[in-house]
PDB file of N, CA, C and O in Angstrom:
ATOM      1  N   UNK A   1     113.931 110.787  79.946  1.00  0.00           N
ATOM      2  CA  UNK A   1     114.091 110.276  81.516  1.00  0.00           C
ATOM      3  C   UNK A   1     112.622 109.861  81.059  1.00  0.00           C
ATOM      4  O   UNK A   1     111.995 110.127  80.033  1.00  0.00           O
ATOM      5  N   UNK A   2     112.126 108.713  82.797  1.00  0.00           N
ATOM      6  CA  UNK A   2     111.708 108.316  83.003  1.00  0.00           C
ATOM      7  C   UNK A   2     110.085 109.124  83.898  1.00  0.00           C
ATOM      8  O   UNK A   2     110.417 109.467  85.033  1.00  0.00           O
ATOM      9  N   UNK A   3     109.127 109.327  83.716  1.00  0.00           N
ATOM     10  CA  UNK A   3     108.079 110.069  84.400  1.00  0.00           C
ATOM     11  C   UNK A   3     107.981 109.246  85.650  1.00  0.00           C
ATOM     12  O   UNK A   3     108.132 108.036  85.821  1.00  0.00           O
ATOM     13  N   UNK A   4     107.639 110.381  86.619  1.00  0.00           N
ATOM     14  CA  UNK A   4     107.402 109.055  87.965  1.00  0.00           C
ATOM     15  C   UNK A   4     105.641 108.980  88.026  1.00  0.00           C
ATOM     16  O   UNK A   4     104.932 109.879  87.575  1.00  0.00           O
ATOM     17  N   UNK A   5     105.081 107.652  88.713  1.00  0.00           N
ATOM     18  CA  UNK A   5     103.365 107.493  88.142  1.00  0.00           C
ATOM     19  C   UNK A   5     103.181 108.854  89.067  1.00  0.00           C
ATOM     20  O   UNK A   5     104.076 109.516  89.593  1.00  0.00           O
ATOM     21  N   UNK A   6     101.946 109.042  89.102  1.00  0.00           N
ATOM     22  CA  UNK A   6     100.864 108.977  89.655  1.00  0.00           C
ATOM     23  C   UNK A   6     100.693 108.614  90.841  1.00  0.00           C
ATOM     24  O   UNK A   6     100.754 107.405  90.615  1.00  0.00           O
ATOM     25  N   UNK A   7     100.476 108.697  92.273  1.00  0.00           N
ATOM     26  CA  UNK A   7      99.810 107.753  93.783  1.00  0.00           C
ATOM     27  C   UNK A   7      99.099 108.772  93.995  1.00  0.00           C
ATOM     28  O   UNK A   7      99.338 109.977  94.077  1.00  0.00           O
ATOM     29  N   UNK A   8      98.003 108.012  94.092  1.00  0.00           N
ATOM     30  CA  UNK A   8      97.297 108.875  95.466  1.00  0.00           C
ATOM     31  C   UNK A   8      96.431 107.841  96.581  1.00  0.00           C
ATOM     32  O   UNK A   8      95.539 107.217  96.007  1.00  0.00           O
ATOM     33  N   UNK A   9      96.527 107.605  97.828  1.00  0.00           N
ATOM     34  CA  UNK A   9      96.213 107.099  98.983  1.00  0.00           C
ATOM     35  C   UNK A   9      94.963 107.563  98.860  1.00  0.00           C
ATOM     36  O   UNK A   9      94.856 108.659  98.309  1.00  0.00           O
ATOM     37  N   UNK A  10      93.519 106.768  99.399  1.00  0.00           N
ATOM     38  CA  UNK A  10      92.853 106.677  99.643  1.00  0.00           C
ATOM     39  C   UNK A  10      92.298 105.528 100.626  1.00  0.00           C
ATOM     40  O   UNK A  10      91.951 104.415 100.232  1.00  0.00           O
ATOM     41  N   UNK A  11      92.252 106.158 102.560  1.00  0.00           N
ATOM     42  CA  UNK A  11      92.053 105.427 103.362  1.00  0.00           C
ATOM     43  C   UNK A  11      90.735 106.035 103.805  1.00  0.00           C
ATOM     44  O   UNK A  11      90.492 107.242 103.831  1.00  0.00           O
ATOM     45  N   UNK A  12      89.734 104.839 104.225  1.00  0.00           N
ATOM     46  CA  UNK A  12      88.326 105.509 104.959  1.00  0.00           C
ATOM     47  C   UNK A  12      88.197 104.358 105.832  1.00  0.00           C
ATOM     48  O   UNK A  12      88.659 103.227 105.683  1.00  0.00           O
ATOM     49  N   UNK A  13      87.413 104.888 106.868  1.00  0.00           N
ATOM     50  CA  UNK A  13      87.107 104.440 107.886  1.00  0.00           C
ATOM     51  C   UNK A  13      85.954 103.595 108.058  1.00  0.00           C
ATOM     52  O   UNK A  13      85.085 104.247 108.638  1.00  0.00           O
ATOM     53  N   UNK A  14      85.702 102.818 107.888  1.00  0.00           N
ATOM     54  CA  UNK A  14      84.788 102.207 107.518  1.00  0.00           C
ATOM     55  C   UNK A  14      83.657 101.124 109.326  1.00  0.00           C
ATOM     56  O   UNK A  14      82.653 100.414 109.384  1.00  0.00           O
ATOM     57  N   UNK A  15      84.571 101.609 110.266  1.00  0.00           N
ATOM     58  CA  UNK A  15      84.096 100.934 111.890  1.00  0.00           C
ATOM     59  C   UNK A  15      85.253 101.870 112.736  1.00  0.00           C
ATOM     60  O   UNK A  15      85.939 102.846 112.431  1.00  0.00           O
ATOM     61  N   UNK A  16      85.091 101.036 113.964  1.00  0.00           N
ATOM     62  CA  UNK A  16      85.789 102.055 114.819  1.00  0.00           C
ATOM     63  C   UNK A  16      86.892 100.820 114.362  1.00  0.00           C
ATOM     64  O   UNK A  16      86.556  99.772 113.810  1.00  0.00           O
ATOM     65  N   UNK A  17      88.137 101.168 114.690  1.00  0.00           N
ATOM     66  CA  UNK A  17      89.351 100.560 113.965  1.00  0.00           C
ATOM     67  C   UNK A  17      89.211  99.198 113.416  1.00  0.00           C
ATOM     68  O   UNK A  17      89.405  98.000 113.626  1.00  0.00           O
ATOM     69  N   UNK A  18      88.344 100.899 111.819  1.00  0.00           N
ATOM     70  CA  UNK A  18      88.793  99.562 110.886  1.00  0.00           C
ATOM     71  C   UNK A  18      88.646 100.233 109.844  1.00  0.00           C
ATOM     72  O   UNK A  18      87.526 100.690 109.613  1.00  0.00           O
ATOM     73  N   UNK A  19      89.950 100.525 108.745  1.00  0.00           N
ATOM     74  CA  UNK A  19      89.724 101.049 108.228  1.00  0.00           C
ATOM     75  C   UNK A  19      90.116 100.564 106.482  1.00  0.00           C
ATOM     76  O   UNK A  19      91.311 100.278 106.417  1.00  0.00           O
ATOM     77  N   UNK A  20      89.547 100.447 105.394  1.00  0.00           N
ATOM     78  CA  UNK A  20      89.979 100.279 103.861  1.00  0.00           C
ATOM     79  C   UNK A  20      91.125 101.458 103.464  1.00  0.00           C
ATOM     80  O   UNK A  20      91.316 102.650 103.705  1.00  0.00           O
ATOM     81  N   UNK A  21      91.697 100.482 102.785  1.00  0.00           N
ATOM     82  CA  UNK A  21      93.174 100.829 101.551  1.00  0.00           C
ATOM     83  C   UNK A  21      92.967 100.799 100.628  1.00  0.00           C
ATOM     84  O   UNK A  21      93.203  99.802  99.947  1.00  0.00           O
ATOM     85  N   UNK A  22      92.402 101.930 100.140  1.00  0.00           N
ATOM     86  CA  UNK A  22      93.175 101.924  98.248  1.00  0.00           C
ATOM     87  C   UNK A  22      94.116 103.055  98.079  1.00  0.00           C
ATOM     88  O   UNK A  22      94.360 104.023  98.800  1.00  0.00           O
ATOM     89  N   UNK A  23      94.799 102.490  96.384  1.00  0.00           N
ATOM     90  CA  UNK A  23      95.980 102.892  96.331  1.00  0.00           C
ATOM     91  C   UNK A  23      95.243 103.341  94.757  1.00  0.00           C
ATOM     92  O   UNK A  23      94.306 102.577  94.523  1.00  0.00           O
ATOM     93  N   UNK A  24      95.440 104.333  93.703  1.00  0.00           N
ATOM     94  CA  UNK A  24      95.518 104.467  92.307  1.00  0.00           C
ATOM     95  C   UNK A  24      96.615 104.619  92.010  1.00  0.00           C
ATOM     96  O   UNK A  24      97.304 105.076  92.922  1.00  0.00           O
ATOM     97  N   UNK A  25      97.091 104.442  91.137  1.00  0.00           N
ATOM     98  CA  UNK A  25      97.977 103.950  90.829  1.00  0.00           C
ATOM     99  C   UNK A  25      98.169 103.911  88.911  1.00  0.00           C
ATOM    100  O   UNK A  25      97.592 103.331  87.991  1.00  0.00           O
ATOM    101  N   UNK A  26      99.436 104.991  89.055  1.00  0.00           N
ATOM    102  CA  UNK A  26      98.980 105.020  86.876  1.00  0.00           C
ATOM    103  C   UNK A  26      97.955 104.998  86.347  1.00  0.00           C
ATOM    104  O   UNK A  26      97.697 104.208  85.439  1.00  0.00           O
ATOM    105  N   UNK A  27      96.829 106.200  86.978  1.00  0.00           N
ATOM    106  CA  UNK A  27      95.865 105.482  86.623  1.00  0.00           C
ATOM    107  C   UNK A  27      94.887 104.320  87.431  1.00  0.00           C
ATOM    108  O   UNK A  27      93.660 104.388  87.498  1.00  0.00           O
ATOM    109  N   UNK A  28      95.605 103.410  87.932  1.00  0.00           N
ATOM    110  CA  UNK A  28      94.465 102.042  88.063  1.00  0.00           C
ATOM    111  C   UNK A  28      94.589 102.268  89.466  1.00  0.00           C
ATOM    112  O   UNK A  28      95.460 102.831  90.130  1.00  0.00           O
ATOM    113  N   UNK A  29      93.166 101.511  89.865  1.00  0.00           N
ATOM    114  CA  UNK A  29      92.856 101.872  91.480  1.00  0.00           C
ATOM    115  C   UNK A  29      92.998  99.994  92.350  1.00  0.00           C
ATOM    116  O   UNK A  29      92.354  98.953  92.218  1.00  0.00           O
ATOM    117  N   UNK A  30      93.869 100.302  92.969  1.00  0.00           N
ATOM    118  CA  UNK A  30      93.710  99.180  93.561  1.00  0.00           C
ATOM    119  C   UNK A  30      93.565  98.640  95.431  1.00  0.00           C
ATOM    120  O   UNK A  30      94.174  98.772  96.492  1.00  0.00           O
ATOM    121  N   UNK A  31      92.544  98.100  94.968  1.00  0.00           N
ATOM    122  CA  UNK A  31      91.962  97.779  96.758  1.00  0.00           C
ATOM    123  C   UNK A  31      92.718  96.828  97.493  1.00  0.00           C
ATOM    124  O   UNK A  31      92.766  95.613  97.304  1.00  0.00           O
ATOM    125  N   UNK A  32      93.470  97.704  98.597  1.00  0.00           N
ATOM    126  CA  UNK A  32      94.318  97.405  99.427  1.00  0.00           C
ATOM    127  C   UNK A  32      94.104  96.535 100.967  1.00  0.00           C
ATOM    128  O   UNK A  32      95.021  96.184 101.711  1.00  0.00           O
ATOM    129  N   UNK A  33      92.739  96.332 101.167  1.00  0.00           N
ATOM    130  CA  UNK A  33      92.350  95.426 102.151  1.00  0.00           C
ATOM    131  C   UNK A  33      92.030  96.325 103.316  1.00  0.00           C
ATOM    132  O   UNK A  33      92.046  97.554 103.246  1.00  0.00           O
ATOM    133  N   UNK A  34      91.756  95.668 104.329  1.00  0.00           N
ATOM    134  CA  UNK A  34      91.329  96.238 106.071  1.00  0.00           C
ATOM    135  C   UNK A  34      92.405  96.585 106.759  1.00  0.00           C
ATOM    136  O   UNK A  34      93.470  96.012 106.531  1.00  0.00           O
ATOM    137  N   UNK A  35      92.313  97.539 107.674  1.00  0.00           N
ATOM    138  CA  UNK A  35      93.672  97.605 108.511  1.00  0.00           C
ATOM    139  C   UNK A  35      92.780  98.201 110.335  1.00  0.00           C
ATOM    140  O   UNK A  35      91.746  98.750 110.714  1.00  0.00           O
ATOM    141  N   UNK A  36      94.327  97.484 111.042  1.00  0.00           N
ATOM    142  CA  UNK A  36      93.539  98.181 112.128  1.00  0.00           C
ATOM    143  C   UNK A  36      93.405  99.736 112.571  1.00  0.00           C
ATOM    144  O   UNK A  36      92.440 100.201 113.179  1.00  0.00           O
ATOM    145  N   UNK A  37      94.837 100.625 112.048  1.00  0.00           N
ATOM    146  CA  UNK A  37      94.239 101.606 112.342  1.00  0.00           C
ATOM    147  C   UNK A  37      94.914 102.895 110.750  1.00  0.00           C
ATOM    148  O   UNK A  37      95.389 102.486 109.691  1.00  0.00           O
ATOM    149  N   UNK A  38      94.764 103.984 111.038  1.00  0.00           N
ATOM    150  CA  UNK A  38      95.550 104.724 109.599  1.00  0.00           C
ATOM    151  C   UNK A  38      96.764 104.777 109.353  1.00  0.00           C
ATOM    152  O   UNK A  38      97.243 105.061 108.255  1.00  0.00           O
ATOM    153  N   UNK A  39      97.620 104.398 110.756  1.00  0.00           N
ATOM    154  CA  UNK A  39      99.548 104.537 110.534  1.00  0.00           C
ATOM    155  C   UNK A  39      99.585 103.072 109.594  1.00  0.00           C
ATOM    156  O   UNK A  39     100.086 103.179 108.475  1.00  0.00           O
ATOM    157  N   UNK A  40      98.814 101.040 110.230  1.00  0.00           N
ATOM    158  CA  UNK A  40      99.429 100.763 109.330  1.00  0.00           C
ATOM    159  C   UNK A  40      98.783 100.500 107.642  1.00  0.00           C
ATOM    160  O   UNK A  40      99.153  99.805 106.696  1.00  0.00           O
ATOM    161  N   UNK A  41      97.675 101.429 107.869  1.00  0.00           N
ATOM    162  CA  UNK A  41      97.288 102.116 106.060  1.00  0.00           C
ATOM    163  C   UNK A  41      98.160 102.381 105.569  1.00  0.00           C
ATOM    164  O   UNK A  41      98.807 101.793 104.702  1.00  0.00           O
ATOM    165  N   UNK A  42      98.350 103.651 106.239  1.00  0.00           N
ATOM    166  CA  UNK A  42      99.584 104.528 105.068  1.00  0.00           C
ATOM    167  C   UNK A  42     100.726 103.747 104.998  1.00  0.00           C
ATOM    168  O   UNK A  42     101.444 103.984 104.027  1.00  0.00           O
ATOM    169  N   UNK A  43     101.187 102.652 105.963  1.00  0.00           N
ATOM    170  CA  UNK A  43     102.565 102.396 106.018  1.00  0.00           C
ATOM    171  C   UNK A  43     102.199 100.607 104.693  1.00  0.00           C
ATOM    172  O   UNK A  43     102.918  99.946 103.944  1.00  0.00           O
ATOM    173  N   UNK A  44     101.322 100.577 104.936  1.00  0.00           N
ATOM    174  CA  UNK A  44     100.866  99.336 103.652  1.00  0.00           C
ATOM    175  C   UNK A  44     100.800 100.489 102.465  1.00  0.00           C
ATOM    176  O   UNK A  44     101.242 100.220 101.348  1.00  0.00           O
ATOM    177  N   UNK A  45     100.270 101.692 102.737  1.00  0.00           N
ATOM    178  CA  UNK A  45     100.412 102.513 101.226  1.00  0.00           C
ATOM    179  C   UNK A  45     101.792 102.370 100.661  1.00  0.00           C
ATOM    180  O   UNK A  45     102.153 101.667  99.718  1.00  0.00           O
ATOM    181  N   UNK A  46     102.711 103.422 101.654  1.00  0.00           N
ATOM    182  CA  UNK A  46     104.156 103.404 100.814  1.00  0.00           C
ATOM    183  C   UNK A  46     104.193 102.342 100.256  1.00  0.00           C
ATOM    184  O   UNK A  46     103.702 102.034  99.170  1.00  0.00           O
ATOM    185  N   UNK A  47     104.881 101.622 101.101  1.00  0.00           N
ATOM    186  CA  UNK A  47     105.423  99.837 100.509  1.00  0.00           C
ATOM    187  C   UNK A  47     104.672  98.729  99.113  1.00  0.00           C
ATOM    188  O   UNK A  47     104.866  97.623  98.608  1.00  0.00           O
ATOM    189  N   UNK A  48     103.888  99.728  98.998  1.00  0.00           N
ATOM    190  CA  UNK A  48     102.627  99.045  97.974  1.00  0.00           C
ATOM    191  C   UNK A  48     103.645  99.953  97.051  1.00  0.00           C
ATOM    192  O   UNK A  48     104.622  99.392  96.554  1.00  0.00           O
ATOM    193  N   UNK A  49     103.445 101.188  96.850  1.00  0.00           N
ATOM    194  CA  UNK A  49     103.390 101.958  96.464  1.00  0.00           C
ATOM    195  C   UNK A  49     105.036 102.021  95.329  1.00  0.00           C
ATOM    196  O   UNK A  49     105.348 102.101  94.141  1.00  0.00           O
ATOM    197  N   UNK A  50     105.644 101.926  96.640  1.00  0.00           N
ATOM    198  CA  UNK A  50     107.696 101.395  96.289  1.00  0.00           C
ATOM    199  C   UNK A  50     107.159 100.140  95.231  1.00  0.00           C
ATOM    200  O   UNK A  50     107.738 100.054  94.148  1.00  0.00           O
ATOM    201  N   UNK A  51     106.666  99.707  95.372  1.00  0.00           N
ATOM    202  CA  UNK A  51     106.468  98.165  94.910  1.00  0.00           C
ATOM    203  C   UNK A  51     106.315  98.009  93.037  1.00  0.00           C
ATOM    204  O   UNK A  51     106.937  97.295  92.250  1.00  0.00           O
ATOM    205  N   UNK A  52     105.270  98.964  92.830  1.00  0.00           N
ATOM    206  CA  UNK A  52     104.714  99.029  92.310  1.00  0.00           C
ATOM    207  C   UNK A  52     105.933 100.314  90.731  1.00  0.00           C
ATOM    208  O   UNK A  52     106.190 100.411  89.531  1.00  0.00           O
ATOM    209  N   UNK A  53     106.089 100.688  91.563  1.00  0.00           N
ATOM    210  CA  UNK A  53     106.797 101.738  91.182  1.00  0.00           C
ATOM    211  C   UNK A  53     108.387 100.763  90.606  1.00  0.00           C
ATOM    212  O   UNK A  53     108.771 100.685  89.439  1.00  0.00           O
ATOM    213  N   UNK A  54     108.905 100.272  91.550  1.00  0.00           N
ATOM    214  CA  UNK A  54     110.093  99.181  91.716  1.00  0.00           C
ATOM    215  C   UNK A  54     109.881  98.709  90.160  1.00  0.00           C
ATOM    216  O   UNK A  54     110.599  99.019  89.210  1.00  0.00           O
ATOM    217  N   UNK A  55     108.607  97.806  90.140  1.00  0.00           N
ATOM    218  CA  UNK A  55     108.025  97.226  88.972  1.00  0.00           C
ATOM    219  C   UNK A  55     107.462  97.841  87.349  1.00  0.00           C
ATOM    220  O   UNK A  55     106.876  97.340  86.390  1.00  0.00           O
ATOM    221  N   UNK A  56     107.872  98.840  87.601  1.00  0.00           N
ATOM    222  CA  UNK A  56     107.868 100.098  86.380  1.00  0.00           C
ATOM    223  C   UNK A  56     109.252 100.609  86.087  1.00  0.00           C
ATOM    224  O   UNK A  56     109.521 101.361  85.150  1.00  0.00           O
ATOM    225  N   UNK A  57     109.962 100.219  86.817  1.00  0.00           N
ATOM    226  CA  UNK A  57     110.664 100.920  86.602  1.00  0.00           C
ATOM    227  C   UNK A  57     112.160  99.416  85.588  1.00  0.00           C
ATOM    228  O   UNK A  57     113.094  99.367  84.788  1.00  0.00           O
ATOM    229  N   UNK A  58     110.917  98.194  86.894  1.00  0.00           N
ATOM    230  CA  UNK A  58     112.069  97.094  85.681  1.00  0.00           C
ATOM    231  C   UNK A  58     111.665  96.555  84.414  1.00  0.00           C
ATOM    232  O   UNK A  58     112.114  95.749  83.600  1.00  0.00           O
ATOM    233  N   UNK A  59     110.543  97.371  84.554  1.00  0.00           N
ATOM    234  CA  UNK A  59     110.018  96.224  82.724  1.00  0.00           C
ATOM    235  C   UNK A  59     110.541  97.551  81.783  1.00  0.00           C
ATOM    236  O   UNK A  59     110.897  97.352  80.621  1.00  0.00           O
ATOM    237  N   UNK A  60     110.559  98.887  82.360  1.00  0.00           N
ATOM    238  CA  UNK A  60     111.337  99.992  80.848  1.00  0.00           C
ATOM    239  C   UNK A  60     113.076  99.510  80.305  1.00  0.00           C
ATOM    240  O   UNK A  60     113.751  99.792  79.316  1.00  0.00           O
ATOM    241  N   UNK A  61     113.388  98.362  81.965  1.00  0.00           N
ATOM    242  CA  UNK A  61     114.863  98.181  81.420  1.00  0.00           C
ATOM    243  C   UNK A  61     114.982  97.529  79.980  1.00  0.00           C
ATOM    244  O   UNK A  61     114.050  97.383  79.189  1.00  0.00           O
ATOM    245  N   UNK A  62     115.899  97.276  79.848  1.00  0.00           N
ATOM    246  CA  UNK A  62     115.968  96.251  78.028  1.00  0.00           C
ATOM    247  C   UNK A  62     116.706  94.946  78.593  1.00  0.00           C
ATOM    248  O   UNK A  62     117.633  94.780  79.386  1.00  0.00           O
ATOM    249  N   UNK A  63     116.005  94.210  77.943  1.00  0.00           N
ATOM    250  CA  UNK A  63     116.505  92.971  78.227  1.00  0.00           C
ATOM    251  C   UNK A  63     117.983  92.656  79.012  1.00  0.00           C
ATOM    252  O   UNK A  63     118.623  93.694  79.179  1.00  0.00           O
ATOM    253  N   UNK A  64     118.568  91.583  79.464  1.00  0.00           N
ATOM    254  CA  UNK A  64     119.869  91.162  79.408  1.00  0.00           C
ATOM    255  C   UNK A  64     119.968  90.684  78.435  1.00  0.00           C
ATOM    256  O   UNK A  64     118.931  90.200  77.982  1.00  0.00           O
ATOM    257  N   UNK A  65     121.144  90.569  77.665  1.00  0.00           N
ATOM    258  CA  UNK A  65     121.612  89.635  76.406  1.00  0.00           C
ATOM    259  C   UNK A  65     122.847  88.825  77.063  1.00  0.00           C
ATOM    260  O   UNK A  65     123.680  89.365  77.791  1.00  0.00           O
ATOM    261  N   UNK A  66     122.855  87.273  76.661  1.00  0.00           N
ATOM    262  CA  UNK A  66     124.468  86.580  77.409  1.00  0.00           C
ATOM    263  C   UNK A  66     124.841  86.620  76.131  1.00  0.00           C
ATOM    264  O   UNK A  66     125.970  86.253  75.806  1.00  0.00           O
TER     265      UNK A  66
END
């Protein structure tokens, strides 16, 4: 059974209407940019994590044979 990767979301307020997003996924830190509000940063983080989980699941599959 595959284990789920750990993901941590770090949203920092760096100014008025400016939030920096960083996601730590499977031990790696990804700087994901700046957002106008916390809700937008949170949504971007969820999408990023979903994409990374999909990539990880795709890598574990065996290649298709012809």
